[in-house]
C-alpha positions as CSV (number, residue, x, y, z in Angstrom):
1,M,-7.6,-38.2,7.4
2,T,-8.6,-41.3,9.3
3,A,-11.3,-41.2,12.0
4,Q,-10.8,-43.8,14.7
5,T,-14.3,-44.6,15.8
6,S,-13.1,-45.9,19.2
7,Q,-11.5,-42.4,19.7
8,T,-14.3,-40.4,18.2
9,T,-17.8,-41.4,19.4
10,R,-19.4,-43.7,21.9
11,P,-23.1,-44.0,21.6
12,I,-24.4,-43.4,25.1
13,P,-27.5,-45.0,26.8
14,N,-30.3,-42.6,27.6
15,P,-31.8,-43.7,30.9
16,R,-35.3,-42.9,29.7
17,A,-34.6,-44.9,26.6
18,L,-33.3,-47.9,28.5
19,S,-36.5,-48.0,30.6
20,R,-38.7,-47.9,27.5
21,I,-36.5,-50.5,25.8
22,S,-36.8,-53.0,28.6
23,T,-40.5,-53.0,28.3
24,L,-40.5,-53.5,24.6
25,K,-37.6,-55.9,24.1
26,S,-39.5,-59.0,25.0
27,S,-42.1,-58.5,22.2
28,M,-40.2,-56.7,19.5
29,A,-37.1,-58.0,17.8
30,L,-36.1,-58.4,14.1
31,P,-33.9,-61.3,13.1
32,Q,-31.5,-61.8,10.3
33,L,-32.5,-59.6,7.4
34,I,-32.5,-61.1,3.9
35,P,-32.6,-58.3,1.3
36,S,-33.7,-59.0,-2.3
37,P,-30.7,-60.2,-4.4
38,S,-31.9,-57.8,-7.1
39,S,-31.4,-54.7,-4.9
40,S,-29.1,-52.1,-6.3
41,S,-27.3,-49.1,-4.8
42,S,-24.3,-46.9,-5.2
43,L,-22.8,-49.2,-2.6
44,H,-22.3,-52.7,-4.0
45,H,-23.1,-55.2,-1.3
46,K,-25.0,-58.3,-0.3
47,P,-25.7,-57.7,3.4
48,S,-26.3,-60.7,5.6
49,F,-26.2,-59.6,9.2
50,N,-28.0,-60.6,12.4
51,P,-28.8,-57.3,14.1
52,N,-31.5,-58.4,16.6
53,L,-33.3,-55.1,16.1
54,L,-35.7,-53.3,18.4
55,P,-37.6,-50.2,17.2
56,Y,-37.8,-47.6,19.9
57,P,-40.7,-45.1,19.3
58,L,-40.3,-42.1,21.6
59,N,-43.7,-40.6,20.6
60,P,-46.0,-40.6,17.6
61,N,-43.3,-38.9,15.6
62,P,-40.6,-41.1,14.0
63,N,-38.2,-40.8,16.9
64,F,-36.6,-44.1,17.8
65,L,-33.6,-45.9,19.2
66,S,-32.4,-49.4,18.5
67,T,-30.6,-51.8,20.9
68,P,-27.6,-52.2,18.6
69,L,-27.0,-48.5,19.1
70,L,-26.6,-49.1,22.8
71,R,-24.3,-52.1,22.1
72,R,-22.0,-50.2,19.7
73,Q,-19.5,-49.4,22.4
74,R,-18.5,-53.1,22.2
75,H,-18.7,-53.5,18.4
76,R,-16.8,-50.9,16.5
77,S,-15.0,-50.7,13.2
78,S,-11.3,-50.1,13.8
79,S,-11.0,-47.2,11.4
80,L,-12.8,-45.2,8.8
81,K,-11.4,-43.7,5.6
82,C,-12.4,-40.1,5.6
83,S,-10.0,-38.5,3.2
84,A,-10.7,-36.5,0.1
85,S,-10.0,-39.6,-2.0
86,S,-13.0,-41.3,-0.3
87,F,-15.2,-39.1,-2.4
88,S,-15.6,-39.4,-6.1
89,E,-14.1,-36.9,-8.5
90,R,-17.4,-35.3,-9.3
91,H,-17.4,-33.7,-5.9
92,H,-14.5,-31.5,-6.9
93,T,-16.3,-29.1,-9.2
94,N,-16.6,-25.3,-9.2
95,S,-20.3,-25.2,-10.2
96,K,-22.7,-24.0,-7.5
97,S,-26.4,-23.5,-7.3
98,D,-28.6,-21.5,-5.0
99,D,-29.6,-24.6,-2.9
100,V,-26.0,-25.6,-2.2
101,V,-24.9,-25.0,1.4
102,E,-21.8,-25.9,3.4
103,L,-22.1,-28.5,6.1
104,P,-19.6,-30.0,8.5
105,L,-19.5,-33.8,8.1
106,F,-19.2,-36.6,10.7
107,P,-18.4,-39.9,9.0
108,L,-19.6,-42.8,11.1
109,P,-20.1,-46.6,10.6
110,L,-23.9,-46.2,10.8
111,V,-26.8,-44.7,8.8
112,L,-28.9,-41.9,10.3
113,F,-32.5,-41.6,9.0
114,P,-34.8,-38.5,9.2
115,G,-36.6,-38.6,12.5
116,A,-34.2,-41.0,14.2
117,I,-32.6,-40.4,17.5
118,L,-28.8,-40.8,17.8
119,P,-26.9,-40.5,21.1
120,L,-23.2,-39.8,20.8
121,Q,-20.2,-39.0,23.0
122,I,-17.6,-36.7,21.4
123,F,-14.1,-36.7,22.7
124,E,-11.7,-36.7,19.8
125,F,-10.1,-33.2,19.5
126,R,-11.1,-32.3,16.0
127,Y,-14.7,-33.2,16.6
128,R,-14.7,-31.3,19.9
129,M,-13.6,-28.3,17.7
130,M,-16.5,-29.0,15.4
131,M,-18.9,-29.0,18.4
132,H,-17.5,-25.6,19.6
133,S,-18.3,-24.2,16.2
134,L,-21.7,-25.8,16.1
135,L,-22.6,-24.3,19.5
136,Q,-22.1,-20.8,17.9
137,T,-24.3,-21.6,14.9
138,D,-27.3,-23.9,14.4
139,L,-26.2,-27.2,16.0
140,R,-26.5,-29.1,12.7
141,F,-24.0,-31.4,11.1
142,G,-24.0,-34.1,8.5
143,V,-23.9,-37.8,9.5
144,I,-22.5,-39.8,6.6
145,Y,-21.9,-43.5,6.4
146,S,-18.3,-44.6,6.0
147,D,-16.4,-47.9,6.3
148,A,-13.0,-49.2,5.4
149,V,-14.4,-51.2,2.5
150,S,-16.9,-48.8,0.8
151,G,-15.2,-45.5,1.7
152,T,-17.5,-42.5,2.4
153,A,-21.0,-42.4,1.0
154,D,-22.3,-39.5,-1.1
155,V,-25.7,-39.3,0.7
156,G,-26.2,-38.6,4.3
157,C,-28.6,-37.1,6.8
158,V,-28.4,-34.0,8.9
159,G,-28.1,-34.6,12.6
160,E,-29.5,-31.7,14.8
161,V,-28.2,-31.6,18.4
162,V,-31.4,-31.4,20.5
163,K,-29.6,-31.9,23.8
164,H,-26.0,-31.7,24.8
165,E,-23.8,-31.7,27.9
166,R,-20.3,-30.4,28.0
167,L,-18.1,-32.1,30.6
168,V,-15.2,-30.5,32.5
169,D,-12.6,-32.3,30.3
170,D,-14.3,-30.8,27.2
171,R,-16.0,-34.0,26.1
172,F,-19.6,-33.7,24.9
173,F,-22.6,-35.9,25.4
174,L,-25.1,-35.4,22.6
175,I,-28.6,-36.4,21.7
176,C,-29.2,-35.8,17.9
177,K,-32.2,-36.1,15.8
178,G,-32.1,-36.9,12.1
179,Q,-33.5,-34.1,9.8
180,E,-33.3,-33.7,6.1
181,R,-31.1,-35.8,3.7
182,F,-28.4,-34.4,1.6
183,R,-26.0,-35.3,-1.2
184,V,-22.3,-34.1,-1.2
185,T,-21.5,-32.0,-4.3
186,D,-18.1,-30.7,-3.4
187,L,-15.5,-31.2,-0.7
188,V,-14.6,-27.8,0.8
189,R,-11.9,-29.0,3.3
190,T,-10.7,-32.0,5.1
191,K,-8.9,-30.5,8.2
192,P,-9.5,-30.2,11.0
193,Y,-12.7,-32.0,10.1
194,L,-14.6,-32.6,6.8
195,V,-16.7,-29.7,5.5
196,A,-18.6,-30.2,2.2
197,E,-21.1,-28.4,0.0
198,V,-24.3,-30.3,-0.1
199,Q,-27.7,-30.3,-1.8
200,W,-30.9,-31.3,-0.1
201,L,-32.7,-34.4,-1.1
202,E,-36.4,-34.9,-1.1
203,D,-38.6,-37.8,-2.3
204,R,-40.2,-37.2,-5.7
205,P,-43.9,-37.3,-5.9
206,S,-45.0,-40.9,-6.5
207,G,-46.7,-42.0,-9.6
208,D,-49.0,-44.2,-7.6
209,G,-52.1,-42.8,-6.0
210,E,-52.0,-41.7,-2.4
211,E,-54.3,-44.5,-1.4
212,D,-52.0,-47.1,-3.0
213,L,-49.0,-45.6,-1.2
214,D,-50.9,-45.7,2.1
215,A,-51.9,-49.3,1.4
216,L,-48.3,-50.3,0.7
217,A,-47.2,-48.7,4.0
218,T,-49.8,-50.7,5.8
219,E,-48.6,-53.9,4.1
220,V,-45.0,-53.2,5.1
221,E,-46.2,-52.8,8.7
222,S,-48.1,-56.1,8.5
223,Y,-44.9,-57.8,7.4
224,M,-42.9,-56.2,10.2
225,K,-45.4,-57.5,12.8
226,D,-45.3,-61.0,11.3
227,V,-41.5,-61.0,11.4
228,I,-41.4,-59.8,15.0
229,R,-44.0,-62.4,16.0
230,L,-42.2,-65.3,14.4
231,S,-38.8,-64.1,15.7
232,N,-40.2,-64.0,19.2
233,R,-41.6,-67.5,18.8
234,L,-38.3,-68.9,17.6
235,G,-36.6,-67.2,20.4
236,G,-38.9,-68.8,23.0
237,K,-40.5,-65.5,23.9
238,P,-44.2,-65.0,24.6
239,E,-46.2,-64.4,21.4
240,K,-47.7,-61.1,22.5
241,E,-49.6,-59.0,20.1
242,V,-47.3,-56.5,18.4
243,Q,-48.1,-52.9,19.1
244,D,-49.0,-50.4,16.5
245,L,-45.7,-49.8,14.6
246,R,-46.9,-47.1,12.2
247,R,-48.3,-44.7,14.8
248,N,-50.2,-42.6,12.3
249,L,-47.1,-41.8,10.3
250,F,-47.4,-40.8,6.7
251,P,-45.8,-43.2,4.2
252,T,-42.6,-41.3,3.7
253,P,-41.6,-40.9,7.4
254,F,-42.8,-44.4,8.0
255,S,-40.5,-45.7,5.3
256,F,-37.6,-44.0,7.1
257,F,-38.7,-45.6,10.4
258,V,-38.7,-49.0,8.8
259,G,-35.2,-48.4,7.3
260,S,-33.9,-47.4,10.7
261,T,-34.9,-50.8,12.1
262,F,-32.5,-52.5,9.7
263,E,-29.5,-51.6,11.9
264,G,-26.8,-54.2,11.6
265,A,-27.1,-54.0,7.8
266,P,-25.8,-50.5,7.2
267,R,-25.1,-50.8,3.5
268,E,-28.7,-51.9,2.9
269,Q,-29.8,-48.9,5.1
270,Q,-27.6,-46.6,3.0
271,A,-29.3,-47.9,-0.2
272,L,-32.7,-47.1,1.4
273,L,-31.5,-43.7,2.4
274,E,-30.4,-42.8,-1.1
275,L,-33.7,-43.6,-2.7
276,V,-35.8,-40.5,-3.6
277,D,-39.0,-42.4,-4.2
278,T,-41.2,-43.4,-1.2
279,T,-42.9,-46.2,-3.2
280,A,-39.5,-47.7,-4.2
281,R,-38.2,-47.5,-0.6
282,L,-41.3,-49.2,0.8
283,K,-41.3,-51.9,-1.9
284,R,-37.6,-52.7,-1.2
285,E,-38.3,-52.8,2.5
286,K,-41.3,-55.1,1.8
287,E,-39.1,-57.4,-0.2
288,T,-36.5,-57.6,2.6
289,L,-39.2,-58.3,5.2
290,R,-40.9,-60.9,3.0
291,N,-37.7,-62.7,2.4
292,T,-37.0,-62.6,6.1
293,L,-40.5,-63.9,6.9
294,N,-40.1,-66.8,4.5
295,Y,-36.8,-67.7,6.2
296,L,-38.5,-67.5,9.6
297,T,-41.5,-69.6,8.5
298,A,-39.2,-72.3,7.3
299,A,-37.2,-72.2,10.6
300,S,-40.4,-72.3,12.6
301,A,-41.6,-75.4,10.7
302,V,-38.3,-77.1,11.4
303,K,-38.6,-76.2,15.1
304,D,-42.1,-77.8,15.2
305,V,-40.9,-81.0,13.6
306,F,-37.5,-81.2,15.4
307,P,-38.0,-79.2,18.6
308,S,-34.9,-80.7,20.3
309,S,-32.5,-80.1,17.4
310,S,-33.7,-76.5,16.9
311,S,-33.1,-75.6,20.6
312,S,-29.7,-77.1,20.8
């Protein structure tokens, strides 16, 4: 089964989101991300993208929207492999446990994190069928990363429909919020849409003290602010003081927020989503931000020495 993204979903702008984004865009943008070369994941990759990211905090909870999401109408993968062969053989087992549930899956070329906001437009027939089923149940489905190279990932995030509009032609406008993470354990069916048995994922308690974890989250926030500040400087934007990015979030939801800002590098995001240790996730994000900051510092020094060449 192949899901044509251009015929399946179109992320839709939220007018309220657009008004908030316009006020933040001048002072918050992340440049090219440079992950640590030692990073490992079930997806083998060396991401090097230039997402020009913008975190979008809706409120003190980790609800946010990024500008690349609004631009995705113009930048889509041509097709996604969403067949049973996209999943590894270990998914086709008969063993079940009490915490295994069935969940309809929506493969997309993006990674949804817990707490994130995802606007979608649904108009392909099979996913309209899925929506009709969800409207009779709990409005929850699994968003799982998929692309033509890596196939379909094992780990995804539940998207809960918090607002929807059904149009006269049976299309749907959705606003979804990321909830808990899951791992696919068995593929139940592939038609008319994917349904899988999944197990819920939670971060394991960290071996580090709570204060150490909180300090690590604060350090990651500091790196984010420095990256945004230097990025604005290199882009010729005013060097305004970066607002509070953490917004009183505990370390685990904050780590998901940070991961969500890495849009444009979905395989790196997928690796972060798959981690079940908050400390490991924050450390990986810190390394990515530190590498990016080193790159920006060097670029800023070149701009100071050769201002004309750097602006050309």
